[in-house]
C-alpha positions as CSV (number, residue, x, y, z in Angstrom):
1,M,5.4,19.8,-14.3
2,N,2.3,20.9,-16.2
3,K,-1.1,19.4,-15.7
4,K,-1.0,17.4,-18.9
5,G,2.4,15.9,-18.0
6,Q,1.2,15.0,-14.5
7,K,-2.0,13.4,-16.0
8,T,0.2,11.3,-18.4
9,R,2.4,10.2,-15.5
10,E,-0.7,9.1,-13.5
11,H,-2.0,7.2,-16.6
12,I,1.4,5.5,-16.9
13,K,1.4,4.4,-13.3
14,K,-2.2,3.2,-13.4
15,C,-1.4,1.0,-16.5
16,A,1.9,-0.1,-14.9
17,A,0.2,-1.1,-11.7
18,I,-2.1,-3.5,-13.6
19,L,0.9,-5.1,-15.2
20,F,2.9,-5.3,-12.0
21,A,0.0,-6.9,-10.2
22,E,-0.4,-9.4,-13.0
23,K,3.2,-10.3,-13.8
24,G,5.2,-9.2,-10.7
25,F,8.0,-6.6,-11.0
26,K,10.7,-8.6,-12.8
27,Q,8.6,-9.6,-15.8
28,V,7.3,-6.1,-16.7
29,T,9.3,-4.3,-19.4
30,M,9.1,-0.7,-20.6
31,K,7.7,-2.1,-23.8
32,D,4.9,-3.7,-21.9
33,I,4.1,-0.4,-20.3
34,C,4.2,1.5,-23.6
35,E,1.7,-0.9,-25.0
36,A,-0.6,-0.9,-22.0
37,A,-0.5,2.9,-21.8
38,Q,-0.8,3.3,-25.5
39,L,2.3,5.5,-25.7
40,S,5.3,5.6,-28.0
41,R,8.7,4.6,-26.5
42,G,9.7,8.3,-26.7
43,G,6.4,9.3,-25.0
44,L,7.1,6.9,-22.1
45,Y,10.8,7.7,-21.8
46,C,9.9,11.4,-21.7
47,H,8.4,10.7,-18.3
48,Y,10.3,7.7,-16.9
49,E,13.7,6.2,-17.4
50,S,12.9,2.7,-16.2
51,T,10.4,0.3,-14.7
52,R,12.3,0.8,-11.4
53,Q,11.6,4.5,-11.5
54,I,7.9,4.0,-12.2
55,F,7.5,1.3,-9.5
56,Q,9.4,3.4,-6.8
57,E,7.2,6.4,-7.5
58,M,4.1,4.2,-7.2
59,I,5.3,2.9,-3.8
60,D,6.2,6.5,-2.7
61,D,2.7,7.6,-3.8
62,M,0.9,4.8,-1.8
63,M,2.8,5.6,1.4
64,S,2.3,9.3,1.0
65,R,-1.4,9.0,0.4
66,Q,-1.9,6.8,3.4
67,D,0.1,9.2,5.7
68,Q,-1.7,12.2,4.3
69,E,-5.1,10.6,4.7
70,F,-4.4,9.7,8.4
71,D,-3.0,13.2,9.1
72,L,-5.9,15.0,7.3
73,R,-8.6,13.0,9.2
74,I,-6.9,13.3,12.5
75,G,-6.5,17.1,11.8
76,Q,-10.2,17.3,11.2
77,N,-10.8,15.7,14.6
78,Q,-12.7,12.7,13.1
79,S,-13.5,9.8,15.3
80,A,-10.5,7.3,15.5
81,V,-13.1,4.5,15.2
82,T,-14.4,5.9,12.0
83,I,-10.9,6.3,10.5
84,L,-10.0,2.8,11.6
85,D,-13.3,1.4,10.1
86,D,-12.7,3.1,6.8
87,I,-9.0,2.0,6.5
88,L,-9.7,-1.6,7.6
89,E,-12.6,-1.8,5.1
90,G,-10.3,-0.8,2.3
91,Y,-7.7,-3.4,3.6
92,R,-10.5,-6.1,3.7
93,K,-11.5,-5.4,0.1
94,E,-7.8,-5.4,-1.0
95,M,-7.2,-8.7,0.7
96,L,-10.0,-10.2,-1.4
97,D,-8.7,-8.7,-4.7
98,S,-5.7,-10.8,-5.6
99,R,-5.7,-9.5,-9.1
100,S,-4.7,-6.0,-8.0
101,S,-2.2,-7.1,-5.3
102,L,1.3,-5.7,-5.8
103,S,2.7,-7.9,-3.0
104,T,4.7,-10.1,-5.3
105,A,6.0,-7.1,-7.2
106,I,6.9,-5.4,-4.0
107,Y,9.0,-8.3,-2.8
108,E,10.6,-8.8,-6.1
109,Y,11.5,-5.1,-6.4
110,F,12.9,-4.7,-2.9
111,S,14.9,-7.9,-3.3
112,L,16.8,-6.6,-6.3
113,P,20.5,-6.4,-5.3
114,E,20.8,-2.7,-6.2
115,I,17.6,-1.8,-4.3
116,A,18.2,-4.2,-1.3
117,G,21.6,-2.5,-0.7
118,Q,20.1,1.0,-0.5
119,K,19.8,1.4,3.3
120,N,17.2,-1.3,3.3
121,A,14.6,0.5,1.3
122,L,11.8,-1.9,2.3
123,Y,12.5,-1.2,5.9
124,Q,12.3,2.5,5.3
125,Q,8.8,2.0,3.8
126,Y,7.9,-0.2,6.7
127,L,9.0,2.6,9.2
128,I,6.8,5.2,7.3
129,S,3.8,2.8,7.6
130,A,4.6,2.1,11.3
131,N,4.7,5.8,12.1
132,T,1.4,6.5,10.3
133,W,-0.4,3.6,12.1
134,K,1.1,4.5,15.5
135,K,-0.2,8.1,15.1
136,L,-3.7,6.8,14.5
137,I,-3.6,4.2,17.4
138,Q,-2.2,6.8,19.8
139,Y,-4.9,9.3,18.6
140,G,-7.6,6.7,19.4
141,I,-6.1,6.0,22.8
142,D,-5.9,9.7,23.6
143,R,-9.6,10.2,22.6
144,K,-10.5,7.2,24.8
145,E,-12.0,5.4,21.8
146,F,-9.3,2.7,21.8
147,H,-8.0,0.4,24.6
148,E,-4.6,1.0,26.0
149,V,-2.6,-1.4,23.8
150,D,1.0,-2.3,22.9
151,I,0.9,0.0,19.8
152,E,3.8,-1.6,18.1
153,A,2.4,-5.1,18.5
154,V,-1.0,-4.1,17.1
155,F,0.7,-2.4,14.2
156,H,2.7,-5.6,13.5
157,L,-0.6,-7.6,13.7
158,I,-2.2,-5.2,11.1
159,V,0.6,-4.9,8.6
160,F,1.8,-8.5,8.6
161,S,-1.7,-10.1,8.5
162,Y,-2.6,-7.7,5.7
163,Q,0.6,-8.3,3.7
164,G,0.4,-12.1,4.4
165,V,-3.1,-12.4,3.1
166,R,-2.2,-10.2,0.0
167,M,0.7,-12.5,-0.7
168,Y,-1.2,-15.8,-0.1
169,S,-4.1,-14.5,-2.3
170,K,-1.7,-14.7,-5.2
171,L,-1.1,-18.4,-4.5
172,M,-4.5,-19.7,-3.3
173,P,-8.1,-18.7,-3.0
174,V,-8.9,-16.5,-0.1
175,D,-12.5,-16.5,1.0
176,E,-14.4,-13.6,2.6
177,G,-14.1,-15.1,6.1
178,I,-10.3,-14.6,6.3
179,P,-10.1,-10.8,5.8
180,S,-13.4,-10.3,7.7
181,G,-12.1,-12.3,10.7
182,I,-8.8,-10.4,10.7
183,V,-10.6,-7.0,10.6
184,R,-13.1,-8.1,13.3
185,Q,-10.2,-9.2,15.6
186,I,-8.2,-5.9,15.1
187,K,-11.3,-3.9,16.0
188,K,-11.9,-6.1,19.0
189,I,-8.4,-5.5,20.2
190,L,-8.5,-1.7,19.7
191,V,-12.1,-0.4,19.9
192,K,-13.8,0.1,23.3
193,E,-17.4,-1.1,23.4
């Protein structure tokens, strides 16, 4: 795909993400995305066949970016604590920003019968995230920056607290103390003083 086509696809996904965060997955139509991206129907359909295709590509992009970022930074031999601090700071900000949360859309998308029956697609995404986090935690342990911990349990703590706050932030106000407290406790569990 040429640069212009790739740029248009990125623009479409950016506009769609705003709509999915605002309305959830099920309420967004291709017409909505056309209007938000200021494209004709033909212009949009030239790049994507459905909202499902757009959303799946967005999910794949998010998972790939996180995995690549962890691998790149580990490959550069950066401090595990610095990597953790940066990732958790991003999570903290995301937990406070309910307007950009895709949590509702993610649950709606992965609960669609035709998606849910696909070798448990949400579980596959979960496994990708688990492997990425496990690499980082093991890297920190190997560098003697992190405590010896039950890596899987710490991953569960991170992912489920993060996703839980993201989901609840769509339903009720979440003040700064909640994500800050979660981040502080994760660091306390992992990082050696």
